[in-house]
C-alpha positions as a Markdown table, in Angstrom:
| # | Residue | x | y | z |
|---|---|---|---|---|
| 1 | Met | 254.7 | -37.8 | -137.8 |
| 2 | Lys | 255.1 | -35.5 | -140.4 |
| 3 | Lys | 255.5 | -38.6 | -143.0 |
| 4 | Phe | 252.4 | -39.9 | -142.1 |
| 5 | Phe | 250.4 | -36.6 | -142.2 |
| 6 | Ser | 252.0 | -36.2 | -145.9 |
| 7 | Ile | 250.9 | -39.8 | -146.5 |
| 8 | Phe | 247.4 | -39.0 | -145.3 |
| 9 | Leu | 247.1 | -36.1 | -147.0 |
| 10 | Ser | 248.2 | -37.5 | -150.6 |
| 11 | Ile | 245.5 | -40.1 | -150.0 |
| 12 | Met | 242.6 | -37.6 | -149.0 |
| 13 | Ile | 244.0 | -35.4 | -152.1 |
| 14 | Leu | 243.5 | -38.5 | -154.4 |
| 15 | Ala | 240.1 | -39.3 | -153.0 |
| 16 | Val | 238.6 | -35.9 | -153.4 |
| 17 | Phe | 240.0 | -35.8 | -157.0 |
| 18 | Ser | 238.4 | -39.3 | -157.6 |
| 19 | Leu | 235.1 | -38.0 | -155.9 |
| 20 | Gly | 235.3 | -35.1 | -157.9 |
| 21 | Cys | 235.5 | -36.7 | -160.9 |
| 22 | Ser | 232.1 | -38.9 | -160.3 |
| 23 | Leu | 230.2 | -35.7 | -160.0 |
| 24 | Asp | 227.7 | -34.6 | -162.8 |
| 25 | Gly | 227.7 | -31.1 | -164.0 |
| 26 | Asp | 224.1 | -29.9 | -163.2 |
| 27 | Gln | 223.8 | -28.0 | -160.1 |
| 28 | Lys | 221.1 | -30.3 | -158.9 |
| 29 | Gln | 223.9 | -33.0 | -159.0 |
| 30 | Ile | 223.7 | -36.3 | -156.9 |
| 31 | Val | 226.7 | -36.7 | -154.6 |
| 32 | Ser | 228.0 | -40.2 | -154.7 |
| 33 | Glu | 228.6 | -40.7 | -151.2 |
| 34 | Thr | 226.6 | -41.5 | -148.0 |
| 35 | Lys | 224.5 | -38.3 | -146.9 |
| 36 | Pro | 225.8 | -36.9 | -143.8 |
| 37 | Lys | 223.5 | -35.7 | -141.0 |
| 38 | Lys | 225.3 | -32.3 | -140.4 |
| 39 | Leu | 228.1 | -30.5 | -141.9 |
| 40 | Val | 229.9 | -27.8 | -140.0 |
| 41 | Val | 230.7 | -24.2 | -141.7 |
| 42 | Trp | 233.0 | -21.6 | -140.1 |
| 43 | Asp | 232.2 | -18.0 | -141.3 |
| 44 | Glu | 234.0 | -14.6 | -140.7 |
| 45 | Ile | 232.5 | -12.8 | -137.5 |
| 46 | Gly | 229.4 | -10.7 | -138.1 |
| 47 | Lys | 228.9 | -12.2 | -141.5 |
| 48 | Thr | 226.7 | -15.4 | -141.0 |
| 49 | Ala | 223.4 | -13.3 | -141.6 |
| 50 | Gly | 224.3 | -13.5 | -145.1 |
| 51 | Ile | 224.6 | -17.2 | -145.6 |
| 52 | Glu | 221.8 | -18.3 | -143.1 |
| 53 | Pro | 218.9 | -18.2 | -145.9 |
| 54 | Ala | 221.1 | -20.1 | -148.1 |
| 55 | Leu | 222.0 | -23.0 | -145.2 |
| 56 | Asn | 218.2 | -23.1 | -144.5 |
| 57 | Arg | 217.1 | -23.7 | -148.2 |
| 58 | Phe | 220.5 | -26.5 | -148.3 |
| 59 | Glu | 219.0 | -28.1 | -145.2 |
| 60 | Gln | 215.3 | -28.2 | -146.9 |
| 61 | Gln | 216.6 | -29.4 | -150.3 |
| 62 | Tyr | 219.0 | -32.3 | -149.1 |
| 63 | Gly | 217.9 | -32.8 | -145.4 |
| 64 | Ile | 221.3 | -32.0 | -144.1 |
| 65 | Lys | 221.8 | -29.9 | -141.0 |
| 66 | Val | 224.2 | -27.1 | -141.5 |
| 67 | Glu | 225.7 | -25.8 | -138.1 |
| 68 | Val | 227.6 | -22.5 | -138.4 |
| 69 | Lys | 230.3 | -20.9 | -136.0 |
| 70 | Glu | 231.7 | -17.6 | -136.2 |
| 71 | Val | 235.3 | -17.4 | -136.2 |
| 72 | Asp | 238.0 | -14.6 | -136.4 |
| 73 | Ile | 239.0 | -14.8 | -140.0 |
| 74 | Thr | 242.6 | -13.7 | -139.1 |
| 75 | Lys | 242.8 | -16.6 | -137.0 |
| 76 | Met | 240.8 | -19.1 | -139.0 |
| 77 | Leu | 243.8 | -21.6 | -139.9 |
| 78 | Glu | 245.5 | -21.8 | -136.6 |
| 79 | Leu | 242.0 | -22.6 | -135.0 |
| 80 | Leu | 241.6 | -25.2 | -138.0 |
| 81 | Tyr | 244.7 | -26.8 | -137.3 |
| 82 | Gln | 244.2 | -27.1 | -133.5 |
| 83 | Glu | 240.6 | -28.2 | -134.0 |
| 84 | Gly | 241.7 | -30.7 | -136.5 |
| 85 | Leu | 244.1 | -32.3 | -134.1 |
| 86 | Ala | 241.4 | -32.8 | -131.7 |
| 87 | Gly | 238.7 | -33.8 | -134.2 |
| 88 | Asn | 236.5 | -30.9 | -134.0 |
| 89 | Ala | 237.6 | -29.0 | -137.2 |
| 90 | Ala | 234.8 | -27.6 | -139.8 |
| 91 | Asp | 233.9 | -29.3 | -143.2 |
| 92 | Val | 233.9 | -25.9 | -145.0 |
| 93 | Ile | 235.7 | -22.5 | -144.0 |
| 94 | Thr | 236.0 | -19.0 | -145.4 |
| 95 | Met | 239.4 | -17.3 | -145.8 |
| 96 | Pro | 241.1 | -14.5 | -147.7 |
| 97 | His | 242.8 | -16.0 | -150.9 |
| 98 | Thr | 246.2 | -14.4 | -149.8 |
| 99 | Gln | 246.4 | -17.2 | -147.0 |
| 100 | Leu | 245.9 | -20.2 | -149.5 |
| 101 | Gly | 249.5 | -20.9 | -150.4 |
| 102 | Gln | 250.1 | -21.2 | -146.4 |
| 103 | Ala | 246.8 | -23.2 | -146.2 |
| 104 | Val | 248.0 | -25.6 | -148.9 |
| 105 | Thr | 251.6 | -25.7 | -147.7 |
| 106 | Arg | 250.1 | -26.8 | -144.0 |
| 107 | Gly | 247.7 | -29.4 | -145.7 |
| 108 | Leu | 244.7 | -27.5 | -144.3 |
| 109 | Val | 242.6 | -27.1 | -147.3 |
| 110 | Met | 241.6 | -29.6 | -150.1 |
| 111 | Pro | 241.4 | -29.3 | -154.0 |
| 112 | Ile | 238.1 | -29.0 | -155.3 |
| 113 | Lys | 236.4 | -30.7 | -158.5 |
| 114 | Val | 233.6 | -28.7 | -159.9 |
| 115 | Asp | 232.0 | -28.4 | -163.4 |
| 116 | Lys | 233.7 | -26.0 | -165.7 |
| 117 | Ala | 230.3 | -24.4 | -166.6 |
| 118 | Leu | 230.0 | -23.4 | -163.0 |
| 119 | Val | 233.7 | -22.1 | -162.7 |
| 120 | Ser | 233.2 | -20.0 | -165.8 |
| 121 | Gln | 230.1 | -18.0 | -164.3 |
| 122 | Phe | 233.0 | -16.2 | -162.0 |
| 123 | Asn | 235.5 | -13.4 | -163.1 |
| 124 | Glu | 238.5 | -15.1 | -164.0 |
| 125 | Ser | 240.6 | -13.0 | -162.0 |
| 126 | Ala | 238.6 | -14.4 | -158.8 |
| 127 | Ile | 239.2 | -18.1 | -159.9 |
| 128 | Asn | 242.8 | -17.3 | -160.2 |
| 129 | Ala | 243.0 | -16.2 | -156.8 |
| 130 | Leu | 241.7 | -19.6 | -155.5 |
| 131 | Thr | 243.9 | -21.3 | -157.7 |
| 132 | Tyr | 247.4 | -22.6 | -156.3 |
| 133 | Lys | 250.2 | -24.1 | -158.5 |
| 134 | Gly | 247.6 | -24.9 | -161.2 |
| 135 | Val | 244.8 | -26.5 | -158.9 |
| 136 | Leu | 241.7 | -24.9 | -157.8 |
| 137 | Phe | 240.8 | -24.7 | -154.0 |
| 138 | Gly | 237.7 | -23.1 | -153.5 |
| 139 | Leu | 234.9 | -20.8 | -155.0 |
| 140 | Pro | 234.7 | -17.1 | -154.6 |
| 141 | Arg | 232.5 | -15.5 | -151.8 |
| 142 | Ser | 233.2 | -11.8 | -152.4 |
| 143 | Ile | 236.0 | -9.5 | -153.9 |
| 144 | Glu | 237.4 | -5.9 | -153.1 |
| 145 | Thr | 239.9 | -3.7 | -154.9 |
| 146 | Pro | 240.9 | 0.0 | -154.8 |
| 147 | Ile | 238.5 | 2.4 | -156.9 |
| 148 | Phe | 238.2 | 6.0 | -158.0 |
| 149 | Ile | 236.3 | 8.0 | -155.2 |
| 150 | Tyr | 235.6 | 11.8 | -156.2 |
| 151 | Asn | 233.6 | 14.6 | -154.3 |
| 152 | Lys | 230.9 | 15.8 | -156.6 |
| 153 | Lys | 230.8 | 19.1 | -155.5 |
| 154 | Leu | 234.6 | 19.5 | -156.7 |
| 155 | Met | 234.6 | 17.2 | -159.8 |
| 156 | Ala | 231.4 | 16.9 | -161.9 |
| 157 | Gln | 231.9 | 13.4 | -163.2 |
| 158 | Ala | 234.9 | 10.5 | -163.1 |
| 159 | Pro | 237.2 | 11.2 | -165.8 |
| 160 | Ile | 237.8 | 8.2 | -168.4 |
| 161 | Thr | 241.5 | 8.8 | -168.8 |
| 162 | Phe | 244.2 | 9.7 | -166.5 |
| 163 | Asp | 245.3 | 12.2 | -169.2 |
| 164 | Glu | 242.3 | 14.1 | -168.2 |
| 165 | Leu | 242.4 | 13.4 | -164.7 |
| 166 | Tyr | 246.1 | 14.9 | -165.0 |
| 167 | Thr | 245.0 | 18.0 | -167.2 |
| 168 | Phe | 242.1 | 18.7 | -163.8 |
| 169 | Ser | 244.7 | 18.3 | -161.3 |
| 170 | Lys | 247.2 | 20.7 | -163.0 |
| 171 | Glu | 244.5 | 23.4 | -163.1 |
| 172 | Phe | 242.8 | 22.6 | -159.5 |
| 173 | Thr | 245.8 | 22.0 | -157.4 |
| 174 | Lys | 246.8 | 25.3 | -155.7 |
| 175 | Tyr | 246.4 | 26.9 | -152.4 |
| 176 | Gly | 245.9 | 23.6 | -150.3 |
| 177 | Tyr | 243.5 | 22.0 | -152.8 |
| 178 | Tyr | 244.3 | 18.8 | -154.9 |
| 179 | Gly | 242.9 | 17.5 | -157.9 |
| 180 | Phe | 243.6 | 13.9 | -157.1 |
| 181 | Leu | 245.6 | 11.9 | -154.5 |
| 182 | Ala | 246.8 | 8.4 | -154.2 |
| 183 | Pro | 248.7 | 6.3 | -151.7 |
| 184 | Trp | 251.4 | 5.4 | -154.5 |
| 185 | Asp | 254.3 | 5.2 | -151.8 |
| 186 | Asn | 252.5 | 2.0 | -150.7 |
| 187 | Tyr | 252.9 | -0.8 | -153.2 |
| 188 | Tyr | 249.6 | -2.2 | -152.6 |
| 189 | Phe | 248.3 | 0.9 | -154.4 |
| 190 | Ala | 250.9 | 1.4 | -156.7 |
| 191 | His | 250.8 | -2.1 | -158.2 |
| 192 | Gly | 248.0 | -1.0 | -160.4 |
| 193 | Ile | 250.1 | 1.4 | -162.3 |
| 194 | Ile | 253.2 | -0.5 | -162.3 |
| 195 | Ser | 251.6 | -3.5 | -163.6 |
| 196 | Gly | 249.3 | -1.3 | -166.1 |
| 197 | Phe | 252.7 | -0.2 | -167.6 |
| 198 | Gly | 253.8 | -4.0 | -167.8 |
| 199 | Gly | 255.6 | -4.6 | -164.7 |
| 200 | Tyr | 254.6 | -7.6 | -162.8 |
| 201 | Val | 255.2 | -9.4 | -159.5 |
| 202 | Phe | 255.7 | -13.4 | -160.7 |
| 203 | Gly | 255.7 | -14.5 | -163.9 |
| 204 | Glu | 254.2 | -17.8 | -164.9 |
| 205 | Lys | 255.6 | -21.1 | -166.3 |
| 206 | Glu | 253.0 | -23.4 | -168.1 |
| 207 | Gly | 250.4 | -21.3 | -166.3 |
| 208 | Ile | 251.8 | -21.4 | -162.8 |
| 209 | Pro | 253.5 | -18.4 | -161.1 |
| 210 | Ser | 257.1 | -18.9 | -160.6 |
| 211 | Pro | 258.9 | -16.8 | -157.8 |
| 212 | Lys | 262.0 | -17.3 | -159.8 |
| 213 | Asp | 260.7 | -14.9 | -162.2 |
| 214 | Leu | 260.3 | -11.3 | -161.1 |
| 215 | Gly | 258.9 | -8.6 | -163.3 |
| 216 | Leu | 259.2 | -5.7 | -160.8 |
| 217 | Asn | 262.2 | -3.8 | -162.5 |
| 218 | Asn | 261.4 | -4.4 | -166.0 |
| 219 | Gln | 260.9 | -1.9 | -168.5 |
| 220 | Gly | 257.2 | -1.6 | -167.9 |
| 221 | Ala | 257.9 | -1.2 | -164.1 |
| 222 | Val | 260.2 | 1.5 | -164.6 |
| 223 | Gln | 258.0 | 3.5 | -166.9 |
| 224 | Gly | 255.0 | 2.7 | -164.1 |
| 225 | Leu | 257.3 | 4.2 | -161.5 |
| 226 | Glu | 258.3 | 7.2 | -163.5 |
| 227 | Tyr | 254.6 | 8.1 | -164.2 |
| 228 | Ile | 254.2 | 7.8 | -160.3 |
| 229 | Gln | 257.1 | 10.1 | -159.8 |
| 230 | Lys | 255.7 | 12.7 | -162.0 |
| 231 | Trp | 252.7 | 13.1 | -159.8 |
| 232 | Tyr | 254.9 | 14.0 | -156.9 |
| 233 | Ala | 257.7 | 15.8 | -158.9 |
| 234 | Glu | 255.3 | 18.0 | -160.1 |
| 235 | Gly | 253.4 | 19.0 | -156.8 |
| 236 | Leu | 250.2 | 17.4 | -157.7 |
| 237 | Phe | 250.7 | 15.1 | -154.2 |
| 238 | Pro | 251.8 | 16.8 | -151.1 |
| 239 | Lys | 254.8 | 15.0 | -149.2 |
| 240 | Glu | 252.5 | 14.7 | -146.2 |
| 241 | Ile | 251.1 | 11.8 | -147.7 |
| 242 | Ile | 254.2 | 9.7 | -147.6 |
| 243 | Gly | 254.7 | 7.2 | -145.1 |
| 244 | Glu | 253.1 | 5.3 | -142.8 |
| 245 | Ser | 250.4 | 7.9 | -142.1 |
| 246 | Gly | 250.1 | 9.1 | -145.5 |
| 247 | Thr | 246.5 | 7.3 | -146.1 |
| 248 | Gln | 245.1 | 8.8 | -143.2 |
| 249 | Thr | 246.3 | 12.1 | -144.1 |
| 250 | Met | 244.7 | 11.8 | -147.7 |
| 251 | Asp | 241.7 | 11.0 | -146.1 |
| 252 | Gly | 241.7 | 13.8 | -143.9 |
| 253 | Leu | 242.2 | 16.1 | -146.8 |
| 254 | Phe | 239.4 | 14.6 | -148.7 |
| 255 | Thr | 236.8 | 14.8 | -145.8 |
| 256 | Ala | 237.8 | 18.3 | -145.3 |
| 257 | Gly | 236.8 | 19.1 | -148.9 |
| 258 | Lys | 240.3 | 19.7 | -149.8 |
| 259 | Val | 240.7 | 17.1 | -152.6 |
| 260 | Ala | 238.5 | 16.4 | -155.8 |
| 261 | Ala | 239.5 | 12.6 | -155.9 |
| 262 | Val | 241.3 | 9.8 | -154.5 |
| 263 | Met | 242.2 | 6.3 | -155.3 |
| 264 | Asn | 241.4 | 4.0 | -152.3 |
| 265 | Asp | 239.7 | 1.0 | -151.1 |
| 266 | Pro | 236.0 | 0.6 | -150.6 |
| 267 | Arg | 236.4 | 0.5 | -146.7 |
| 268 | Ala | 237.0 | 4.5 | -146.8 |
| 269 | Ile | 233.9 | 4.9 | -148.4 |
| 270 | Gln | 231.9 | 5.2 | -145.1 |
| 271 | Thr | 234.2 | 7.4 | -143.6 |
| 272 | Tyr | 233.6 | 9.8 | -146.3 |
| 273 | Lys | 229.9 | 9.4 | -146.4 |
| 274 | Asn | 230.1 | 10.1 | -142.4 |
| 275 | Ala | 232.0 | 13.5 | -142.9 |
| 276 | Thr | 228.8 | 14.3 | -145.3 |
| 277 | Ile | 230.8 | 14.3 | -148.6 |
| 278 | Asp | 228.5 | 13.9 | -151.7 |
| 279 | Ile | 230.7 | 11.3 | -153.1 |
| 280 | Gly | 231.0 | 9.6 | -156.6 |
| 281 | Ile | 232.5 | 6.2 | -157.2 |
| 282 | Ala | 233.9 | 4.9 | -160.6 |
| 283 | Pro | 236.7 | 2.4 | -161.8 |
| 284 | Met | 240.0 | 3.9 | -162.2 |
| 285 | Pro | 240.6 | 5.8 | -165.4 |
| 286 | Ser | 242.7 | 4.2 | -168.2 |
| 287 | Leu | 246.5 | 5.2 | -168.3 |
| 288 | Pro | 248.2 | 7.2 | -170.7 |
| 289 | Asn | 249.2 | 4.0 | -172.7 |
| 290 | Gly | 245.6 | 3.1 | -173.1 |
| 291 | Lys | 245.6 | 0.2 | -170.8 |
| 292 | Pro | 243.6 | -0.2 | -167.5 |
| 293 | Val | 245.0 | 0.4 | -164.1 |
| 294 | Lys | 245.5 | -3.3 | -162.9 |
| 295 | Thr | 244.8 | -2.8 | -159.1 |
| 296 | Phe | 245.4 | -5.7 | -156.7 |
| 297 | Leu | 242.6 | -7.7 | -156.1 |
| 298 | Asn | 241.4 | -9.2 | -152.6 |
| 299 | Val | 239.2 | -12.4 | -152.6 |
| 300 | Lys | 237.6 | -14.2 | -150.1 |
| 301 | Gly | 236.6 | -17.8 | -150.7 |
| 302 | Trp | 234.9 | -21.0 | -149.5 |
| 303 | Phe | 237.3 | -24.0 | -149.0 |
| 304 | Val | 236.8 | -27.7 | -147.9 |
| 305 | Thr | 239.1 | -28.7 | -145.1 |
| 306 | Pro | 240.9 | -32.2 | -145.0 |
| 307 | Tyr | 239.0 | -33.1 | -141.9 |
| 308 | Ser | 235.6 | -33.4 | -143.3 |
| 309 | Lys | 234.4 | -36.9 | -143.9 |
| 310 | Asn | 232.0 | -35.8 | -146.3 |
| 311 | Gln | 234.0 | -33.6 | -149.0 |
| 312 | Gly | 231.8 | -34.2 | -151.5 |
| 313 | Trp | 228.9 | -32.7 | -149.6 |
| 314 | Ala | 231.3 | -30.2 | -148.5 |
| 315 | Thr | 231.9 | -29.3 | -152.2 |
| 316 | Lys | 228.3 | -29.3 | -153.0 |
| 317 | Leu | 227.5 | -26.7 | -150.2 |
| 318 | Ile | 230.2 | -24.3 | -151.3 |
| 319 | Glu | 228.5 | -24.6 | -154.8 |
| 320 | Trp | 225.4 | -23.8 | -153.2 |
| 321 | Leu | 226.7 | -20.8 | -151.2 |
| 322 | Thr | 228.2 | -19.2 | -154.4 |
| 323 | Asn | 225.6 | -19.8 | -156.6 |
| 324 | Pro | 223.8 | -16.5 | -158.2 |
| 325 | Glu | 220.6 | -16.6 | -156.0 |
| 326 | Asn | 222.4 | -16.9 | -152.8 |
| 327 | Ala | 225.3 | -14.8 | -153.7 |
| 328 | Lys | 222.9 | -12.0 | -154.5 |
| 329 | Ile | 221.2 | -12.7 | -150.8 |
| 330 | His | 224.6 | -12.3 | -149.4 |
| 331 | Phe | 225.4 | -8.9 | -151.0 |
| 332 | Glu | 222.0 | -7.3 | -149.7 |
| 333 | Lys | 222.7 | -8.6 | -146.2 |
| 334 | Thr | 226.5 | -8.0 | -145.9 |
| 335 | Gly | 227.2 | -5.4 | -148.9 |
| 336 | Glu | 230.1 | -8.1 | -150.0 |
| 337 | Ile | 230.4 | -8.0 | -153.6 |
| 338 | Pro | 230.3 | -11.2 | -155.4 |
| 339 | Pro | 232.2 | -11.7 | -158.5 |
| 340 | Leu | 229.7 | -13.2 | -160.8 |
| 341 | Lys | 229.9 | -12.0 | -164.4 |
| 342 | Gln | 226.0 | -12.1 | -164.9 |
| 343 | Leu | 225.7 | -9.7 | -162.1 |
| 344 | Ile | 227.2 | -6.7 | -163.8 |
| 345 | Ser | 224.0 | -6.1 | -165.5 |
| 346 | Asp | 221.6 | -7.1 | -162.6 |
| 347 | Pro | 219.5 | -4.0 | -161.3 |
| 348 | Met | 220.9 | -4.7 | -158.0 |
| 349 | Ile | 224.5 | -4.0 | -159.1 |
| 350 | Val | 223.8 | -1.2 | -161.8 |
| 351 | Asn | 221.8 | 0.7 | -159.2 |
| 352 | Asn | 224.5 | 0.4 | -156.7 |
| 353 | Glu | 227.3 | 2.8 | -157.6 |
| 354 | Glu | 230.1 | 1.4 | -155.4 |
| 355 | Ala | 229.5 | -2.2 | -156.4 |
| 356 | Lys | 228.9 | -1.6 | -160.0 |
| 357 | Ala | 232.7 | 0.3 | -159.9 |
| 358 | Ile | 234.2 | -2.5 | -157.6 |
| 359 | Leu | 232.9 | -5.2 | -160.2 |
| 360 | Leu | 234.0 | -3.3 | -163.2 |
| 361 | Gln | 237.4 | -2.7 | -161.8 |
| 362 | Ser | 237.8 | -6.4 | -160.5 |
| 363 | Gln | 237.6 | -7.3 | -164.3 |
| 364 | Asn | 241.0 | -5.6 | -164.6 |
| 365 | Ala | 242.6 | -6.4 | -161.5 |
| 366 | Asp | 245.3 | -8.5 | -160.5 |
| 367 | Pro | 245.2 | -11.0 | -157.5 |
| 368 | Ile | 247.7 | -10.5 | -155.0 |
| 369 | Pro | 249.9 | -13.6 | -155.5 |
| 370 | Asn | 248.7 | -16.1 | -153.0 |
| 371 | Leu | 252.3 | -17.8 | -152.9 |
| 372 | Pro | 254.2 | -17.7 | -149.5 |
| 373 | Glu | 257.1 | -15.8 | -151.4 |
| 374 | Met | 254.6 | -12.6 | -151.6 |
| 375 | Ala | 255.4 | -11.7 | -148.2 |
| 376 | Glu | 258.8 | -10.7 | -149.1 |
| 377 | Val | 257.8 | -8.5 | -151.8 |
| 378 | Trp | 255.8 | -5.9 | -149.8 |
| 379 | Asn | 258.6 | -4.2 | -147.8 |
| 380 | Pro | 261.3 | -3.9 | -150.7 |
| 381 | Met | 258.9 | -2.4 | -153.2 |
| 382 | Thr | 257.4 | 0.2 | -150.6 |
| 383 | Lys | 261.0 | 1.1 | -149.7 |
| 384 | Ala | 261.7 | 1.5 | -153.7 |
| 385 | Leu | 258.5 | 3.5 | -154.0 |
| 386 | Gln | 259.4 | 6.0 | -151.2 |
| 387 | Leu | 262.9 | 6.3 | -152.0 |
| 388 | Thr | 261.7 | 7.2 | -155.5 |
| 389 | Val | 258.9 | 9.6 | -154.9 |
| 390 | Thr | 261.2 | 11.7 | -152.4 |
| 391 | Asn | 263.9 | 11.8 | -155.3 |
| 392 | Arg | 266.6 | 10.1 | -153.4 |
| 393 | Leu | 266.9 | 7.4 | -156.2 |
| 394 | Glu | 265.7 | 7.2 | -159.8 |
| 395 | Pro | 263.2 | 4.5 | -160.7 |
| 396 | Gln | 265.6 | 2.0 | -162.2 |
| 397 | Lys | 268.0 | 2.1 | -159.3 |
| 398 | Ala | 265.5 | 1.8 | -156.7 |
| 399 | Leu | 263.5 | -1.1 | -158.4 |
| 400 | Asp | 267.0 | -3.1 | -159.3 |
| 401 | Glu | 267.5 | -2.7 | -155.2 |
| 402 | Ala | 264.2 | -4.0 | -154.7 |
| 403 | Val | 264.2 | -7.1 | -156.8 |
| 404 | Asn | 267.8 | -7.9 | -155.2 |
| 405 | Ala | 266.3 | -7.3 | -151.9 |
| 406 | Ile | 263.1 | -9.7 | -152.6 |
| 407 | Ile | 265.4 | -12.3 | -154.1 |
| 408 | Gln | 267.7 | -12.5 | -150.9 |
| 409 | Arg | 264.6 | -12.4 | -148.8 |
| 410 | Ile | 262.9 | -15.4 | -150.7 |
| 411 | Gln | 266.3 | -17.4 | -150.4 |
| 412 | Ala | 266.4 | -16.9 | -146.6 |
| 413 | Asn | 262.7 | -16.9 | -145.7 |
| 414 | Gln | 261.2 | -19.3 | -148.1 |
| 415 | Gly | 263.9 | -22.0 | -148.6 |
| 416 | Lys | 264.0 | -21.2 | -152.3 |
């Protein structure tokens, strides 16, 4: 059965590449396959209002009905597999890019072939997130990345550099008040500092990420962790924000007006607003080495499934959903930010402090690696961070141990 499915998938991949090569680059291209009566889209629960206007116009333009089903995005792939076997799967689905490696390995999404000019409209980092082993599998729907959030009553404006922020924090931090806090004992947030100093998760070989090349204990990674350690060692971060409840504690201090600024996910913004904090939002300041903080980037994308009998039209549909006009409508209705380069100067973004900050920060962000091996990185790196910021291990030793643990976990769990 597995052999049969493998052969089937190979045929489907060749078919979609052949179809893609026949497509013209114009947005109004004619798809060279029989026009279907209907396409089925699986969207995230609570987000369909963002795509309904685009789908209505698609139906009017091409005479193809589009049926939408809301699905729990965390269960999207499992449901696709189950419904695929039953012949009831979608033509197009949405999912986070971090699930792409698993989806490709299981044969649940197809490569897409689209015009290079269309691809170039998106932030490169977002396109990289939807590329697996050198092959593009989807188009970006929205992005999210950690940003700088500050209390305007305590900080007049966002600093441009971390040197400025450090000086501010040294003067401000006393009597239970803090100038700046970040959950840097959590690798998701600490990555931006480590990567900004030159560390990396997986290196690349001929443009393809290689789990055999780990850059998490190189000189840059050590320098990044030393910089993180400095903030804890000098009492600028309280010990209470270390551990599983650290981010929650940090949020409590910020909403209580005890912290001038934090590094956090955009999802925290509404919590801060609900606490009636007058917040400002900006990209992260630059590091002491002059480099940007290379935060982790999360990308949601649109993908074509191998169960679709109309993959050319399904590809056309995801191009339609992500074009600038429809992406702007999606943003207006859902607040999710599309990674389109041209929107950085659009009044819709310019006049939205949150969206502008996220879009600017995303230009310097690293997509979370979409390889299955990434699952083996989180725990060892978080352990290394916590051992360092609590002064139980020096940065080099902690990172060496983390890398050894990652290698062992990859060999044991990923068959590498």
